[in-house]
C-alpha positions in Angstrom: 243.8 202.6 193.9 241.9 201.4 190.8 238.6 202.4 192.1 239.9 205.9 193.0 241.3 206.2 189.4 238.0 205.1 187.9 236.2 207.6 190.0 238.3 210.6 188.9 238.2 209.5 185.4 234.3 209.5 185.4 234.3 212.9 187.1 236.4 214.3 184.3 234.4 213.0 181.6 231.2 214.7 183.3 233.0 217.9 183.5 234.4 217.9 180.0 231.0 217.1 178.1 229.9 219.6 175.7 226.3 221.0 175.5 224.3 218.0 174.3 221.6 220.3 172.6 223.7 223.0 171.1 223.1 224.4 167.9 225.4 226.3 165.4 224.2 229.8 164.7 224.2 229.4 161.1 221.7 226.6 161.3 219.3 228.7 163.5 216.6 231.0 162.0 217.0 233.6 164.6 214.2 236.1 164.7 214.7 239.6 165.9 211.4 241.2 165.3 207.8 240.2 164.1 205.2 242.4 162.1 201.5 241.4 162.3 199.3 242.9 159.5 195.7 242.2 158.3 195.6 240.4 154.9 192.5 241.0 153.1 191.8 237.5 151.9 188.8 235.4 153.0 191.1 232.3 153.6 194.1 234.1 154.7 193.4 236.7 157.2 196.8 237.4 158.8 200.1 238.4 157.3 203.1 237.6 159.6 206.6 239.1 158.9 209.6 237.4 160.4 212.9 239.4 160.6 215.6 236.8 160.3 219.3 237.4 161.3 221.6 236.6 158.3 224.9 235.6 160.1 226.9 235.7 156.9 226.3 239.2 156.4 227.1 240.4 159.9 230.7 242.1 159.9 233.2 240.6 162.3 232.1 237.0 162.0 234.3 234.6 160.2 232.0 234.5 157.0 230.7 238.0 157.5 230.7 240.2 154.4 230.3 244.0 153.8 227.7 246.0 152.0 224.7 243.5 152.5 221.9 243.8 155.1 222.4 241.5 158.1 218.8 240.8 158.1 216.0 239.3 155.8 212.3 239.8 156.3 210.0 237.0 155.2 206.2 237.8 155.0 203.7 234.8 154.8 199.9 234.7 154.9 197.6 232.4 156.8 194.4 232.0 158.8 196.2 231.5 162.1 199.8 232.2 163.4 200.9 228.7 164.0 200.0 227.8 160.4 202.1 230.8 159.1 205.1 229.9 161.1 205.0 226.4 159.8 204.7 227.7 156.3 208.3 229.1 156.7 209.5 225.5 156.4 208.5 225.8 152.7 210.7 228.8 152.0 213.9 228.3 154.3 215.8 225.4 155.8 216.2 227.4 159.1 213.1 227.2 161.2 212.3 230.3 163.0 213.6 230.6 166.6 212.1 233.3 168.9 214.4 233.2 171.8 216.2 236.5 170.9 213.0 238.3 169.7 213.3 242.2 170.6 210.2 243.8 169.2 206.7 243.0 167.7 204.8 245.6 165.6 201.0 245.4 165.2 199.2 247.3 162.5 196.3 249.8 163.0 194.0 247.8 160.7 194.9 244.6 162.5 194.1 246.0 165.9 190.9 247.7 164.7 189.5 244.3 163.5 190.8 241.9 166.0 191.1 241.8 169.9 194.7 242.3 171.1 194.1 239.2 173.5 193.7 237.0 170.6 196.6 238.5 168.4 199.1 237.8 171.3 197.7 234.7 173.1 199.6 232.2 170.9 203.0 233.9 171.4 202.5 234.2 175.2 202.0 230.4 175.2 205.0 229.7 173.1 208.0 228.7 175.2 210.6 230.5 173.1 208.8 233.8 173.5 210.0 236.1 176.4 207.7 238.4 178.4 210.1 241.2 177.9 209.5 241.6 174.1 208.4 245.2 173.4 205.1 245.8 171.7 204.6 248.7 169.1 201.4 249.8 167.1 201.8 251.5 163.6 199.4 253.2 161.2 201.5 251.9 158.4 201.9 248.1 157.7 204.1 246.5 160.2 205.9 244.9 157.3 206.9 248.3 156.2 208.1 249.3 159.6 210.5 246.3 159.7 211.8 247.1 156.2 213.3 250.6 157.1 217.1 250.5 157.2 218.1 251.3 160.8 220.4 254.1 161.5 222.2 253.0 164.5 221.6 249.3 165.0 222.0 246.3 162.7 218.3 245.3 162.9 215.1 247.5 162.7 213.5 245.4 165.5 216.5 246.3 167.9 216.4 250.0 167.0 212.6 250.0 167.7 213.2 248.9 171.2 216.1 251.2 171.7 214.2 254.3 170.8 212.3 254.3 174.0 215.4 254.6 175.9 215.2 258.3 175.4 212.3 258.5 177.7 214.7 260.3 180.2 215.2 263.2 177.7 211.7 263.7 176.1 208.2 264.0 177.4 207.0 262.5 174.0 208.5 259.2 174.5 206.6 256.3 176.1 208.5 253.5 177.9 208.5 250.1 176.3 205.2 248.2 176.8 206.5 244.6 177.4 204.5 241.5 176.4 204.0 240.7 180.2 202.7 244.1 181.1 200.2 244.0 178.2 199.1 240.4 179.4 198.6 241.9 182.9 196.6 244.7 181.9 194.4 242.5 179.6 193.9 240.1 182.5 193.0 243.1 184.9 190.3 244.1 182.2 192.0 247.4 182.0 192.4 249.9 179.1 196.1 250.8 178.3 198.3 252.6 175.8 200.8 251.1 173.1 203.7 253.1 171.9 203.3 254.1 168.3 206.0 253.9 165.6 206.1 255.4 162.2 208.4 256.3 159.3 209.6 259.8 158.8 212.2 260.9 156.2 212.8 257.1 155.7 213.8 256.7 159.5 211.9 255.0 162.2 210.3 257.5 164.6 208.1 257.3 167.7 205.0 259.3 167.1 202.6 258.8 170.0 200.3 256.1 171.4 197.4 253.9 170.4 194.7 253.5 173.0 193.3 249.9 173.6 189.9 249.6 175.0 189.1 247.2 177.7 185.5 246.8 176.4 186.5 245.1 173.2 190.4 244.8 173.4 190.7 246.8 170.4 192.2 250.0 169.1 189.8 252.9 169.5 191.9 256.0 169.5 195.4 257.8 169.4 197.4 260.1 171.5 199.6 262.6 169.7 203.2 263.1 171.0 202.1 266.2 173.0 199.1 264.2 174.5 201.6 261.5 175.4 203.3 264.2 177.6 200.0 264.8 179.5 199.6 261.1 179.8 203.0 260.8 181.5 202.4 263.6 183.9 199.3 261.9 185.0 200.7 258.3 185.4 203.8 259.7 187.1 206.1 258.5 184.2 208.0 261.8 183.6 211.8 261.2 183.9 212.8 264.2 181.9 212.1 266.4 178.9 211.5 270.1 178.5 208.5 272.3 179.0 208.3 275.2 176.5 206.6 278.6 177.3 205.7 280.4 174.2 204.9 284.2 174.6 201.6 285.4 173.0 203.3 288.5 171.6 206.4 286.8 169.8 208.0 283.5 169.4 211.3 285.2 169.9 210.3 285.5 173.7 210.0 281.8 174.3 211.5 280.1 177.2 212.5 276.5 177.7 212.6 274.7 181.0 214.4 271.4 181.6 212.6 268.9 183.8 215.1 267.7 186.6 212.8 265.9 189.0 209.0 265.1 188.8 206.5 263.3 191.2 202.7 263.0 190.6 200.5 262.1 193.5 196.9 260.7 192.9 194.6 261.2 195.9 191.1 259.7 195.7 188.7 261.3 198.4 185.4 260.0 199.4 183.1 262.3 201.2 179.4 261.6 201.8 179.7 258.7 199.5 180.8 260.9 196.6 184.3 260.3 195.0 186.6 263.0 193.9 190.2 262.8 192.7 193.1 265.4 193.5 196.0 265.0 190.9 199.0 266.8 192.3 202.2 267.4 190.3 205.3 268.5 192.0 208.4 269.2 189.5 211.7 270.9 189.8 213.0 272.4 186.5 216.0 274.5 185.3 216.0 277.3 183.0 217.6 275.9 179.9 216.9 278.4 177.0 215.6 282.0 177.4 215.0 284.2 174.2 214.0 287.2 176.5 217.3 289.0 176.4 216.2 291.6 179.0 215.3 289.1 181.7 217.6 289.6 184.7 218.3 286.4 186.4 220.3 287.9 189.2 217.1 289.9 190.3 215.3 288.3 193.1 212.0 286.7 192.1 212.8 286.5 188.5 211.7 282.9 188.3 208.1 283.4 189.7 206.3 284.5 186.5 208.1 281.6 184.6 207.0 279.0 187.3 203.3 280.3 186.9 203.4 280.1 183.1 205.0 276.6 183.1 202.2 275.5 185.6 199.6 276.7 183.2 201.4 274.8 180.2 201.4 271.5 182.3 198.1 271.8 183.6 196.6 272.4 180.1 198.4 269.1 178.8 197.0 267.2 181.7 193.5 268.5 181.2 193.5 267.7 177.6 194.4 264.0 178.2 191.8 263.9 181.0 189.3 265.1 178.5 190.3 262.4 175.8 189.9 259.7 178.6 186.7 261.0 180.1 184.9 262.6 177.4 186.0 261.3 174.1 186.8 257.9 174.8 185.3 257.3 178.3 188.0 255.0 179.2 190.2 254.8 182.2 193.6 254.3 180.4 195.1 256.6 182.9 195.0 254.0 185.8 193.1 256.2 188.0 190.9 253.2 189.1 194.0 251.4 190.2 194.7 254.3 192.7 191.0 254.4 193.8 191.5 250.6 194.5 194.6 251.1 196.6 193.7 254.0 198.6 189.8 253.8 198.8 189.3 249.9 199.0 185.9 250.1 200.6 184.7 252.5 197.8 186.2 250.4 195.2 184.7 247.1 196.4 181.3 248.7 196.3 181.6 250.4 192.9 184.1 248.5 190.9 181.6 247.0 188.6 180.0 250.2 187.8 183.5 252.2 187.2 183.0 252.5 183.7 180.0 254.7 184.4 181.6 256.7 187.2 184.9 257.7 185.5 183.4 259.7 182.7 181.8 262.2 185.2 184.5 262.0 187.8 185.7 265.3 189.2 189.5 265.4 189.1 191.2 268.5 190.4 194.5 269.2 188.9 197.3 271.1 191.0 200.7 271.7 189.3 203.6 273.1 191.5 206.8 274.1 189.7 210.2 275.1 191.1 212.8 276.5 189.1 216.0 275.6 190.9 218.5 277.4 188.6 219.6 278.4 185.0 222.0 276.5 182.9 224.5 274.9 185.2 224.0 277.6 188.0 221.9 276.7 190.9 219.8 279.7 192.5 220.8 278.6 196.1 
């Protein structure tokens, strides 16, 4: 009986034990965002901005107050990031904790001077960093981006990550580029695009994208918001948005088509040892806004001219981003080589090492097929 009692007592003690390594939130230096800048000093090359959570300023907590920012940015300089992080110990009693990190912003100047692999390798190795952290690039100092008061969220770093959630509503919004995805692209020796963020009317705003070259792992060019649209058509990332058809005679005759569905197929073809690529876009849209008051949507075939004009608009956007990739940058940041590798493995095995020379002169045939399925909430069928 005594043994049974002792056994039950031990089990209860085990079940009632608290977390042995728990920490109070007030004692943690929780970091929501990081900004990396180039610091023009021979001895201190980098500037790192940590966006700390200030628990006492969060409304709803026991000690929360109103009217004060729930975050504090601390910028320190150094020759390497580990040194800079340890420098925080000289200014705060709460060492930085990165388990809740949401976003990292890299400045244009920094990525022009330093390879991205070296910039993020330390953070990828740290056990507190998550591979789901979102990466952004800015033409302005990263510290300035993290200092902008958010309009919807409590922390600028969180609002940055949430901005990309609108990818289903706009062609100009790139999806989040996560740490893990960037690491994979670097490992694959591939060029890629980082979402660009900036400041517009004192608010954070997505502006386009920065092109990272696989040749030196540095920033080499930019995509405007409109060119981001072409990029998404090519890479099959279109989830929504609009296509605007502007009449040559008058803006008053413009038409806006809403994208309902989209699918892009990349078909590499090899004939007599020569590679060509067919890029086929299939998309269904709906007439959302029409400034041509004389258009009769009840007349059979009314949608045909709009479909043709919409196809021309999309094809032009695609050909523009293809020109940037093949002619201006001569970099395959559009991932066409990935499709060649998958669908033409024999050709890829023979020409992989020479892909950088093949891609700029590669023939890419663009075919866009649009279907207007209705107008407003009314379906044609």
